[in-house]
A tleap script that builds the chain and sets N, CA, C and O, in Angstrom:
source leaprc.protein.ff14SB
mol = sequence {
  NMET LEU SER TRP GLU TYR LEU LEU THR LEU
  SER ALA ILE LEU GLY LYS ILE THR LEU LEU
  LEU GLY PRO LEU MET LEU ALA VAL ALA TYR
  LEU THR PHE ALA GLU ARG LYS VAL ILE GLY
  ALA MET GLN VAL ARG ILE GLY PRO ASN ARG
  VAL GLY PRO ARG GLY TRP LEU GLN PRO ILE
  ALA ASP ALA LEU LYS LEU MET PHE LYS GLU
  ILE ILE VAL PRO SER GLY ALA ASN ARG PHE
  LEU PHE ALA ILE ALA PRO VAL ILE SER ILE
  GLY SER ALA LEU ALA ALA TRP ALA VAL ILE
  PRO LEU ASP ASP GLY LEU VAL LEU ALA CASP
}
set mol.1.N position { 112.394 102.002 62.158 }
set mol.1.CA position { 112.725 101.145 62.810 }
set mol.1.C position { 113.752 101.052 63.431 }
set mol.1.O position { 114.596 101.916 63.673 }
set mol.2.N position { 113.682 99.326 63.882 }
set mol.2.CA position { 113.946 99.311 66.047 }
set mol.2.C position { 115.797 99.204 65.582 }
set mol.2.O position { 116.421 98.523 64.768 }
set mol.3.N position { 116.134 100.147 66.478 }
set mol.3.CA position { 117.963 100.314 66.283 }
set mol.3.C position { 118.314 98.657 67.596 }
set mol.3.O position { 117.599 97.925 68.280 }
set mol.4.N position { 119.513 98.763 67.367 }
set mol.4.CA position { 120.395 98.058 68.185 }
set mol.4.C position { 120.418 97.733 69.072 }
set mol.4.O position { 120.141 96.721 69.716 }
set mol.5.N position { 120.888 98.916 69.220 }
set mol.5.CA position { 120.656 99.401 71.245 }
set mol.5.C position { 119.229 99.124 71.302 }
set mol.5.O position { 119.087 98.084 71.945 }
set mol.6.N position { 118.405 99.463 71.020 }
set mol.6.CA position { 117.229 99.805 71.429 }
set mol.6.C position { 116.457 97.575 72.221 }
set mol.6.O position { 115.934 97.120 73.239 }
set mol.7.N position { 116.994 96.995 70.703 }
set mol.7.CA position { 117.111 95.462 71.179 }
set mol.7.C position { 118.292 94.758 72.281 }
set mol.7.O position { 118.151 93.767 72.998 }
set mol.8.N position { 119.340 95.548 72.142 }
set mol.8.CA position { 119.880 95.107 73.130 }
set mol.8.C position { 120.372 95.262 73.965 }
set mol.8.O position { 121.384 94.696 74.379 }
set mol.9.N position { 119.380 96.593 74.701 }
set mol.9.CA position { 118.842 96.930 76.621 }
set mol.9.C position { 117.664 96.248 76.349 }
set mol.9.O position { 117.330 95.806 77.448 }
set mol.10.N position { 116.639 95.821 75.332 }
set mol.10.CA position { 114.962 95.201 75.496 }
set mol.10.C position { 115.789 93.618 75.829 }
set mol.10.O position { 115.230 92.961 76.707 }
set mol.11.N position { 116.485 93.266 75.484 }
set mol.11.CA position { 116.656 91.733 75.401 }
set mol.11.C position { 117.452 91.967 76.921 }
set mol.11.O position { 117.226 91.127 77.793 }
set mol.12.N position { 118.079 92.738 77.127 }
set mol.12.CA position { 118.880 92.523 78.443 }
set mol.12.C position { 118.026 92.361 79.864 }
set mol.12.O position { 118.279 91.870 80.965 }
set mol.13.N position { 116.400 93.311 79.010 }
set mol.13.CA position { 115.866 93.805 80.724 }
set mol.13.C position { 115.239 92.305 80.806 }
set mol.13.O position { 115.160 91.357 81.586 }
set mol.14.N position { 114.981 92.563 79.956 }
set mol.14.CA position { 114.147 90.402 79.574 }
set mol.14.C position { 114.816 89.855 79.853 }
set mol.14.O position { 114.574 88.861 80.537 }
set mol.15.N position { 115.590 90.071 79.618 }
set mol.15.CA position { 116.887 88.262 81.155 }
set mol.15.C position { 116.993 88.987 82.991 }
set mol.15.O position { 117.242 88.765 84.176 }
set mol.16.N position { 116.731 89.589 82.351 }
set mol.16.CA position { 117.080 90.414 84.053 }
set mol.16.C position { 115.831 89.334 84.102 }
set mol.16.O position { 115.966 88.137 84.357 }
set mol.17.N position { 114.660 89.966 83.823 }
set mol.17.CA position { 113.066 89.250 84.809 }
set mol.17.C position { 113.135 88.559 84.493 }
set mol.17.O position { 111.919 88.397 84.392 }
set mol.18.N position { 113.841 86.980 83.783 }
set mol.18.CA position { 113.472 85.867 83.561 }
set mol.18.C position { 114.347 85.662 84.644 }
set mol.18.O position { 113.691 85.658 85.686 }
set mol.19.N position { 116.292 85.384 84.964 }
set mol.19.CA position { 116.172 86.019 85.571 }
set mol.19.C position { 115.894 85.936 87.379 }
set mol.19.O position { 116.361 85.351 88.356 }
set mol.20.N position { 114.817 86.937 87.045 }
set mol.20.CA position { 113.963 87.269 88.081 }
set mol.20.C position { 113.050 86.246 89.314 }
set mol.20.O position { 112.848 85.921 90.483 }
set mol.21.N position { 112.744 86.113 87.829 }
set mol.21.CA position { 110.697 85.452 87.924 }
set mol.21.C position { 111.008 83.686 87.556 }
set mol.21.O position { 110.143 82.816 87.650 }
set mol.22.N position { 112.287 83.479 87.178 }
set mol.22.CA position { 112.421 81.807 87.225 }
set mol.22.C position { 112.760 81.062 87.935 }
set mol.22.O position { 112.636 79.856 87.720 }
set mol.23.N position { 113.494 81.739 89.403 }
set mol.23.CA position { 113.296 81.038 90.252 }
set mol.23.C position { 112.603 80.521 90.920 }
set mol.23.O position { 112.530 79.369 91.346 }
set mol.24.N position { 111.460 82.309 91.170 }
set mol.24.CA position { 110.349 82.590 92.275 }
set mol.24.C position { 109.380 81.842 91.511 }
set mol.24.O position { 108.242 82.138 91.873 }
set mol.25.N position { 109.406 81.028 90.639 }
set mol.25.CA position { 108.816 80.462 90.217 }
set mol.25.C position { 108.688 79.158 90.397 }
set mol.25.O position { 107.596 78.621 90.583 }
set mol.26.N position { 110.057 78.397 90.347 }
set mol.26.CA position { 110.299 77.515 90.174 }
set mol.26.C position { 110.551 77.117 92.055 }
set mol.26.O position { 111.078 76.039 92.327 }
set mol.27.N position { 110.167 77.989 93.102 }
set mol.27.CA position { 110.199 77.729 94.350 }
set mol.27.C position { 108.555 77.570 94.752 }
set mol.27.O position { 107.889 76.785 95.427 }
set mol.28.N position { 108.270 78.920 93.843 }
set mol.28.CA position { 106.774 77.921 94.111 }
set mol.28.C position { 106.518 76.839 93.957 }
set mol.28.O position { 106.337 76.029 94.867 }
set mol.29.N position { 106.441 76.571 92.539 }
set mol.29.CA position { 106.897 75.331 92.402 }
set mol.29.C position { 106.500 73.784 93.347 }
set mol.29.O position { 105.690 72.883 93.564 }
set mol.30.N position { 107.973 74.459 93.682 }
set mol.30.CA position { 108.553 73.396 94.988 }
set mol.30.C position { 108.141 73.315 96.405 }
set mol.30.O position { 108.486 72.511 97.271 }
set mol.31.N position { 107.219 74.454 96.465 }
set mol.31.CA position { 106.623 75.050 98.202 }
set mol.31.C position { 105.522 74.976 97.603 }
set mol.31.O position { 104.887 76.030 97.650 }
set mol.32.N position { 104.837 73.803 96.828 }
set mol.32.CA position { 103.870 73.441 96.264 }
set mol.32.C position { 103.456 71.806 96.720 }
set mol.32.O position { 102.625 71.244 97.432 }
set mol.33.N position { 104.376 71.519 95.999 }
set mol.33.CA position { 105.370 70.119 96.148 }
set mol.33.C position { 105.161 70.051 98.142 }
set mol.33.O position { 104.303 69.738 98.967 }
set mol.34.N position { 106.242 70.449 98.107 }
set mol.34.CA position { 106.441 70.230 99.608 }
set mol.34.C position { 105.053 69.453 100.501 }
set mol.34.O position { 104.824 68.363 101.024 }
set mol.35.N position { 104.240 70.958 100.262 }
set mol.35.CA position { 103.132 70.979 101.326 }
set mol.35.C position { 102.445 69.453 100.824 }
set mol.35.O position { 102.330 68.585 101.689 }
set mol.36.N position { 102.090 69.220 99.704 }
set mol.36.CA position { 101.449 68.348 99.019 }
set mol.36.C position { 101.790 67.141 99.901 }
set mol.36.O position { 101.039 66.428 100.567 }
set mol.37.N position { 103.235 67.093 99.716 }
set mol.37.CA position { 104.046 65.988 100.811 }
set mol.37.C position { 103.305 65.972 102.302 }
set mol.37.O position { 102.319 65.349 102.694 }
set mol.38.N position { 104.001 66.715 102.829 }
set mol.38.CA position { 103.415 67.435 104.365 }
set mol.38.C position { 102.131 66.745 104.402 }
set mol.38.O position { 101.719 65.993 105.286 }
set mol.39.N position { 101.527 67.119 103.272 }
set mol.39.CA position { 99.683 66.956 103.732 }
set mol.39.C position { 99.493 65.160 103.991 }
set mol.39.O position { 99.119 64.468 104.938 }
set mol.40.N position { 99.879 64.946 102.873 }
set mol.40.CA position { 99.921 63.215 102.239 }
set mol.40.C position { 100.679 62.943 104.283 }
set mol.40.O position { 99.777 62.883 105.118 }
set mol.41.N position { 101.627 62.861 104.648 }
set mol.41.CA position { 102.107 62.415 105.978 }
set mol.41.C position { 101.807 62.817 106.705 }
set mol.41.O position { 102.795 62.795 107.439 }
set mol.42.N position { 100.476 63.633 107.604 }
set mol.42.CA position { 99.822 63.751 107.957 }
set mol.42.C position { 98.097 63.123 108.024 }
set mol.42.O position { 97.347 62.771 108.934 }
set mol.43.N position { 97.992 63.227 106.463 }
set mol.43.CA position { 97.113 62.238 106.504 }
set mol.43.C position { 97.560 60.962 106.734 }
set mol.43.O position { 96.732 60.180 107.201 }
set mol.44.N position { 98.803 60.516 106.494 }
set mol.44.CA position { 99.179 58.981 107.133 }
set mol.44.C position { 99.027 58.511 105.500 }
set mol.44.O position { 98.336 57.492 105.513 }
set mol.45.N position { 99.244 58.712 104.690 }
set mol.45.CA position { 99.426 58.062 103.190 }
set mol.45.C position { 101.076 59.080 102.223 }
set mol.45.O position { 101.848 59.676 102.974 }
set mol.46.N position { 101.266 59.104 101.176 }
set mol.46.CA position { 102.673 58.852 101.078 }
set mol.46.C position { 102.821 60.757 99.700 }
set mol.46.O position { 103.396 61.686 99.132 }
set mol.47.N position { 101.800 60.010 100.040 }
set mol.47.CA position { 101.851 61.974 98.953 }
set mol.47.C position { 102.263 61.821 97.597 }
set mol.47.O position { 102.682 60.664 97.551 }
set mol.48.N position { 102.416 62.478 96.143 }
set mol.48.CA position { 102.907 62.685 95.559 }
set mol.48.C position { 104.593 62.016 95.229 }
set mol.48.O position { 105.709 62.292 95.669 }
set mol.49.N position { 103.914 60.731 93.935 }
set mol.49.CA position { 105.565 59.670 93.972 }
set mol.49.C position { 104.931 59.264 92.533 }
set mol.49.O position { 105.142 58.061 92.385 }
set mol.50.N position { 104.351 59.707 91.598 }
set mol.50.CA position { 104.510 59.075 90.797 }
set mol.50.C position { 105.478 59.439 89.662 }
set mol.50.O position { 105.463 58.706 88.674 }
set mol.51.N position { 106.391 60.578 89.690 }
set mol.51.CA position { 106.687 61.157 88.479 }
set mol.51.C position { 108.121 61.239 89.247 }
set mol.51.O position { 108.157 61.741 90.370 }
set mol.52.N position { 109.454 60.676 88.549 }
set mol.52.CA position { 110.770 60.477 89.018 }
set mol.52.C position { 110.634 60.622 89.806 }
set mol.52.O position { 109.616 61.158 90.243 }
set mol.53.N position { 112.292 59.934 90.964 }
set mol.53.CA position { 112.422 59.973 92.403 }
set mol.53.C position { 111.869 60.230 92.797 }
set mol.53.O position { 111.598 61.402 92.535 }
set mol.54.N position { 110.744 59.358 94.205 }
set mol.54.CA position { 110.166 60.185 95.240 }
set mol.54.C position { 109.491 61.226 95.251 }
set mol.54.O position { 109.133 61.985 96.151 }
set mol.55.N position { 109.245 61.181 93.398 }
set mol.55.CA position { 107.957 62.488 93.185 }
set mol.55.C position { 108.673 63.371 93.166 }
set mol.55.O position { 108.613 63.953 94.249 }
set mol.56.N position { 109.477 63.901 92.384 }
set mol.56.CA position { 110.719 65.026 92.196 }
set mol.56.C position { 110.171 65.933 91.076 }
set mol.56.O position { 109.837 67.118 91.110 }
set mol.57.N position { 110.173 65.327 90.401 }
set mol.57.CA position { 109.731 66.128 89.202 }
set mol.57.C position { 108.395 66.418 88.774 }
set mol.57.O position { 107.937 66.560 87.640 }
set mol.58.N position { 107.916 66.471 89.788 }
set mol.58.CA position { 105.539 66.422 89.622 }
set mol.58.C position { 105.541 67.804 90.186 }
set mol.58.O position { 105.524 67.843 91.416 }
set mol.59.N position { 105.554 68.599 89.748 }
set mol.59.CA position { 105.787 70.094 89.726 }
set mol.59.C position { 105.489 69.932 88.297 }
set mol.59.O position { 104.279 69.887 88.076 }
set mol.60.N position { 106.338 69.818 87.133 }
set mol.60.CA position { 106.994 69.742 86.492 }
set mol.60.C position { 105.645 68.974 85.194 }
set mol.60.O position { 104.901 69.119 84.225 }
set mol.61.N position { 106.263 68.062 86.349 }
set mol.61.CA position { 104.607 67.810 85.675 }
set mol.61.C position { 103.373 68.531 85.399 }
set mol.61.O position { 102.595 68.413 84.452 }
set mol.62.N position { 103.346 69.269 86.367 }
set mol.62.CA position { 101.441 69.422 86.919 }
set mol.62.C position { 101.939 70.887 85.955 }
set mol.62.O position { 100.866 71.490 85.950 }
set mol.63.N position { 102.680 71.557 85.356 }
set mol.63.CA position { 102.488 72.330 84.890 }
set mol.63.C position { 102.229 71.974 83.270 }
set mol.63.O position { 101.707 72.564 82.324 }
set mol.64.N position { 102.846 70.755 83.465 }
set mol.64.CA position { 103.094 70.109 81.452 }
set mol.64.C position { 101.971 69.906 81.558 }
set mol.64.O position { 101.647 69.351 80.508 }
set mol.65.N position { 100.619 70.063 82.557 }
set mol.65.CA position { 99.079 69.579 82.230 }
set mol.65.C position { 98.426 70.777 81.858 }
set mol.65.O position { 97.645 70.998 80.933 }
set mol.66.N position { 98.972 71.651 82.909 }
set mol.66.CA position { 97.868 72.892 82.874 }
set mol.66.C position { 98.115 73.284 81.500 }
set mol.66.O position { 97.430 73.468 80.494 }
set mol.67.N position { 99.235 73.339 81.793 }
set mol.67.CA position { 99.436 73.762 79.782 }
set mol.67.C position { 98.209 73.496 78.876 }
set mol.67.O position { 97.206 74.093 78.484 }
set mol.68.N position { 98.989 71.934 78.709 }
set mol.68.CA position { 97.760 71.414 77.430 }
set mol.68.C position { 96.528 71.142 77.779 }
set mol.68.O position { 96.075 70.280 77.025 }
set mol.69.N position { 95.722 71.503 78.630 }
set mol.69.CA position { 94.763 70.895 79.051 }
set mol.69.C position { 93.202 72.298 77.690 }
set mol.69.O position { 93.110 73.525 77.637 }
set mol.70.N position { 92.902 71.881 77.412 }
set mol.70.CA position { 90.680 72.632 76.750 }
set mol.70.C position { 90.745 73.807 77.805 }
set mol.70.O position { 90.653 73.949 79.024 }
set mol.71.N position { 90.959 74.584 76.656 }
set mol.71.CA position { 90.249 75.685 77.371 }
set mol.71.C position { 88.891 75.850 76.690 }
set mol.71.O position { 88.753 76.267 75.540 }
set mol.72.N position { 87.553 75.354 77.794 }
set mol.72.CA position { 86.324 75.023 77.865 }
set mol.72.C position { 85.720 76.652 78.450 }
set mol.72.O position { 85.878 77.072 79.596 }
set mol.73.N position { 84.856 77.545 77.073 }
set mol.73.CA position { 84.871 78.764 76.948 }
set mol.73.C position { 83.424 78.158 77.839 }
set mol.73.O position { 83.004 77.056 77.487 }
set mol.74.N position { 82.531 79.059 79.230 }
set mol.74.CA position { 81.579 78.320 78.823 }
set mol.74.C position { 80.694 79.590 77.792 }
set mol.74.O position { 81.340 80.512 77.293 }
set mol.75.N position { 79.727 79.512 77.658 }
set mol.75.CA position { 78.526 80.077 76.157 }
set mol.75.C position { 78.048 81.414 76.724 }
set mol.75.O position { 77.693 82.347 76.004 }
set mol.76.N position { 78.059 81.440 77.748 }
set mol.76.CA position { 77.214 82.942 78.661 }
set mol.76.C position { 78.794 84.199 78.533 }
set mol.76.O position { 79.031 85.407 78.558 }
set mol.77.N position { 79.581 82.728 78.377 }
set mol.77.CA position { 81.312 84.955 79.075 }
set mol.77.C position { 80.970 85.715 77.575 }
set mol.77.O position { 80.166 85.655 76.645 }
set mol.78.N position { 81.815 86.248 77.897 }
set mol.78.CA position { 82.743 86.720 76.724 }
set mol.78.C position { 84.187 86.089 76.403 }
set mol.78.O position { 84.826 85.603 77.336 }
set mol.79.N position { 84.568 86.088 75.455 }
set mol.79.CA position { 85.594 85.365 75.411 }
set mol.79.C position { 87.051 85.965 75.828 }
set mol.79.O position { 87.971 85.580 76.550 }
set mol.80.N position { 86.873 86.766 75.251 }
set mol.80.CA position { 88.030 87.793 75.725 }
set mol.80.C position { 88.815 88.360 76.712 }
set mol.80.O position { 90.016 88.627 76.714 }
set mol.81.N position { 87.771 88.534 77.730 }
set mol.81.CA position { 87.797 88.480 79.066 }
set mol.81.C position { 88.013 86.975 80.103 }
set mol.81.O position { 88.294 86.855 81.295 }
set mol.82.N position { 87.817 86.264 79.338 }
set mol.82.CA position { 87.863 84.621 80.473 }
set mol.82.C position { 89.826 84.286 79.895 }
set mol.82.O position { 90.754 83.921 80.616 }
set mol.83.N position { 89.845 84.592 78.398 }
set mol.83.CA position { 91.138 84.624 77.965 }
set mol.83.C position { 92.626 85.229 79.549 }
set mol.83.O position { 93.595 84.906 80.236 }
set mol.84.N position { 91.672 86.225 79.197 }
set mol.84.CA position { 93.100 87.836 79.660 }
set mol.84.C position { 92.369 87.879 81.072 }
set mol.84.O position { 92.625 88.990 81.536 }
set mol.85.N position { 91.646 87.230 81.881 }
set mol.85.CA position { 91.792 87.460 83.052 }
set mol.85.C position { 92.703 87.178 83.671 }
set mol.85.O position { 93.194 87.906 84.534 }
set mol.86.N position { 93.387 85.313 83.142 }
set mol.86.CA position { 94.471 85.413 84.213 }
set mol.86.C position { 95.744 85.802 83.854 }
set mol.86.O position { 96.771 85.850 84.530 }
set mol.87.N position { 95.440 86.202 82.143 }
set mol.87.CA position { 96.510 86.835 82.811 }
set mol.87.C position { 97.329 88.528 83.278 }
set mol.87.O position { 98.428 89.081 83.319 }
set mol.88.N position { 96.842 88.605 83.370 }
set mol.88.CA position { 96.502 90.014 84.150 }
set mol.88.C position { 96.569 90.095 85.482 }
set mol.88.O position { 97.178 91.021 86.017 }
set mol.89.N position { 95.795 88.893 86.360 }
set mol.89.CA position { 95.966 88.239 87.877 }
set mol.89.C position { 97.562 87.671 88.085 }
set mol.89.O position { 98.322 88.377 88.748 }
set mol.90.N position { 97.831 86.979 87.777 }
set mol.90.CA position { 99.264 86.719 87.628 }
set mol.90.C position { 100.253 87.699 87.035 }
set mol.90.O position { 101.436 87.608 87.366 }
set mol.91.N position { 99.784 88.799 86.026 }
set mol.91.CA position { 100.849 89.664 85.806 }
set mol.91.C position { 100.893 90.692 86.904 }
set mol.91.O position { 101.935 91.152 87.371 }
set mol.92.N position { 99.659 91.016 87.280 }
set mol.92.CA position { 99.645 92.138 88.059 }
set mol.92.C position { 100.991 91.726 90.105 }
set mol.92.O position { 101.801 92.340 90.800 }
set mol.93.N position { 100.388 90.501 90.066 }
set mol.93.CA position { 100.976 89.535 90.640 }
set mol.93.C position { 102.463 90.022 91.551 }
set mol.93.O position { 102.925 90.305 92.656 }
set mol.94.N position { 102.841 89.797 89.591 }
set mol.94.CA position { 104.721 89.383 89.318 }
set mol.94.C position { 105.259 90.440 89.343 }
set mol.94.O position { 106.394 90.486 89.815 }
set mol.95.N position { 104.465 91.962 88.714 }
set mol.95.CA position { 105.238 93.634 88.293 }
set mol.95.C position { 105.194 93.758 90.206 }
set mol.95.O position { 106.239 94.069 90.778 }
set mol.96.N position { 104.203 93.547 90.843 }
set mol.96.CA position { 104.558 93.772 92.541 }
set mol.96.C position { 106.344 94.191 92.688 }
set mol.96.O position { 106.837 95.238 93.106 }
set mol.97.N position { 107.306 92.449 91.970 }
set mol.97.CA position { 108.759 92.030 91.961 }
set mol.97.C position { 109.306 93.293 91.441 }
set mol.97.O position { 110.242 93.957 91.885 }
set mol.98.N position { 108.496 93.522 90.345 }
set mol.98.CA position { 109.855 94.715 89.277 }
set mol.98.C position { 109.535 95.730 90.675 }
set mol.98.O position { 108.833 95.160 91.510 }
set mol.99.N position { 109.710 96.324 90.825 }
set mol.99.CA position { 109.904 97.991 92.258 }
set mol.99.C position { 110.576 97.007 93.835 }
set mol.99.O position { 110.476 97.427 94.987 }
set mol.100.N position { 110.926 96.288 93.613 }
set mol.100.CA position { 111.428 95.171 94.842 }
set mol.100.C position { 113.189 95.418 94.600 }
set mol.100.O position { 113.752 94.471 94.052 }
set mol.101.N position { 113.927 96.433 94.916 }
set mol.101.CA position { 115.394 96.518 94.860 }
set mol.101.C position { 115.878 95.442 95.392 }
set mol.101.O position { 115.714 94.944 96.505 }
set mol.102.N position { 116.839 94.953 93.983 }
set mol.102.CA position { 117.801 93.939 94.927 }
set mol.102.C position { 119.250 94.583 95.655 }
set mol.102.O position { 119.723 94.153 96.706 }
set mol.103.N position { 119.620 95.310 95.129 }
set mol.103.CA position { 121.063 95.904 95.377 }
set mol.103.C position { 120.814 97.678 94.964 }
set mol.103.O position { 120.072 98.588 94.596 }
set mol.104.N position { 121.716 97.352 95.258 }
set mol.104.CA position { 122.591 98.819 94.790 }
set mol.104.C position { 122.374 98.537 92.934 }
set mol.104.O position { 121.366 98.984 92.387 }
set mol.105.N position { 123.346 97.831 92.197 }
set mol.105.CA position { 123.144 97.815 91.071 }
set mol.105.C position { 122.485 97.178 89.916 }
set mol.105.O position { 122.978 97.313 88.797 }
set mol.106.N position { 121.291 96.420 90.122 }
set mol.106.CA position { 120.559 95.056 90.620 }
set mol.106.C position { 119.296 95.924 90.543 }
set mol.106.O position { 118.627 96.180 91.545 }
set mol.107.N position { 118.915 96.486 88.976 }
set mol.107.CA position { 117.450 96.552 89.067 }
set mol.107.C position { 117.287 96.568 87.309 }
set mol.107.O position { 118.192 96.570 86.476 }
set mol.108.N position { 115.623 96.578 87.069 }
set mol.108.CA position { 115.330 96.036 85.885 }
set mol.108.C position { 115.618 96.935 84.595 }
set mol.108.O position { 116.079 96.479 83.548 }
set mol.109.N position { 115.378 97.901 84.751 }
set mol.109.CA position { 115.679 98.765 84.442 }
set mol.109.C position { 115.683 100.960 84.829 }
set mol.109.O position { 115.303 101.658 85.769 }
set mol.110.N position { 116.052 101.111 84.068 }
set mol.110.CA position { 117.013 102.859 84.747 }
set mol.110.C position { 115.622 103.122 83.994 }
set mol.110.O position { 115.203 104.271 83.855 }
savepdb mol mol.pdb
quit
C-alpha cells in the first residue's frame, strides 16, 4: 500500500514537472502563433485572426482541435506502435528538460 509520504513526494515532483513544462508548452504554442503572424505579414495577408481578439486564442483552438481529431489507423499498421509513437517522441524531447539544472535548490527529484 502506498504511504502518505510517498504520495506527497510524488505529487510534489508532478507539480514541479507541471510548473516547468506548462510555460514551456505555452511558449511553444505562442511562438508558433507569432511565426504564423510573421509569415502572414510576409505574404501580405492578415494571418490567424478568427479566434479571440486579434487571434490570440488561436493556439488554444489549435490544441483543442488536435485533441478531438479522429484517430485513423492505416490498415497495415500495428495499432499499438501507431498510438504510442507520438508519446515516445514528445516524451523523450521533454525528458531532456529533467536534467537541466535550473537553480541550486530547484531540482525535480533527488
